[in-house]
N, C-alpha and C positions, 0 to 999 in steps of 0.2 A: 861518724855521720849516721843519721837515721833515714831510712827509706820506708815507703809504704809497700806492702806486698799483699796480694790477694790470697786468701785462705778459703778453701772449699770446706763447707760443713756438710757432712753426710750423716744420714740417720740410718741405723741398722733396723731393718724391718722385724718387729716382734708382734706377737698377738695384740698387745696393748697399742702399739703405734699404728698397726694396721687398722684396728678398730677406730682410733682417733682420726686417721686419714679418711676412712670411709665416711665417718660422721661429718667431717669437714666438707668433703665432696658433696654429700647429700644436702648440706646447708646451702652451699653455693648454688647448687642446681635449683633448689627451692626459691632462692632469691631471684635468679634469672627468670624462672617461670612466673613469679609474681610480677616482675617488671614487664614481662610480655603481656600479662593480663591487664596491668595498669595502662600500658601503651594502647591496647585495644579499646579500653574504656575511654581514654582521652581522645582517641580518634573519633569514636562515635559521638562524644560530646562536642567536639569541634565541628564535625560534619553537620550537626544540627544547627549550629550558629550561622552557617553559610557565609562566614566572613572571609574564608580562604577558598581558593580554587580546589575543588575536590580531588582532582587528579594529582596535583603536586602534594597536597596534604596526605593523601593515601600513600604515595610513593615514599615520602619521607618517613612515615610511621612504619611502613612495611620494611624499609631498610633497617630501621632500629630494631624491629622485632626479629628480623633475620639474623642480625648480629648476635642477639641474645640466644636465639635458637642454635646457632653454631657453637656458642660457648657451652650450651647444655650438651650438645653432641660430643664436644671435646671432653667434658666431665664424664659422660657415660663411657667414653673410650678409656679415660684414666682409671675409672672404677674397674673396667674389664681387665686392664693391665695389672692393677693392684691385686685382683683375685688370682691371677696367674703366677705372680711373683712368689718365690719360696721364702719362707722365714729366714732371716739372716742376710738377705740382700741389702746392699747399701744404696740408698736413694740420696741423690744430691738435694739438699734442702735449701741452701743459700750460699752466697759468697760474701765474705766479710773482709775488711782491711785490717792488716796487722802492721805494727811498727817494728822494723827489724834494724838492729844496730849492726853497722858494717864498719870494717876498718881495713887498713892496708894489710895485705897478707892473707885475707879471707879467701876461701875457695868459692869463686863466683858461681860455678856450676852447681855446687851444693846449695848456695843461697838462693839461686834463681829457680831451683826445681819446685814443682808444685807442692804446696803444703796442704794438709788436710786435718780436720778435726772430726773424729768419729764419735757419734752420740748414740747411746742405746737407752731408750726409755728416759730421756731427759738428762742422762748423766754422761759426761765425757769419759769414754773408755780408752781412747787412743789419740795421740797426736803424731802425725806422720810428717 
């Protein structure tokens, strides 16, 4: 019989992977900041049309802007934490599904234990 099992993929922090993560965080941060600017622009544009009640319009846009600003704060926190982490730390990157063959007589405790794939600079270095 075959079953699906979750496998955690962890990335070992190296100078190269740290630089890529920082770049990724900065890109995400820039996207959210641009979205905030776009939302402010759209708000001003819609306020001039006077087709919508100003109070509800403003509250809707402020809510969306605040959501994105919170995401920027979270990214800033992630950047701070990444700066603190020592090289060689293992960061959980994702969880994937694996097909596992089981048969009568297999040790269930061994099969059901958490499995991991360790990746260093894009290369699998260990399977646990």
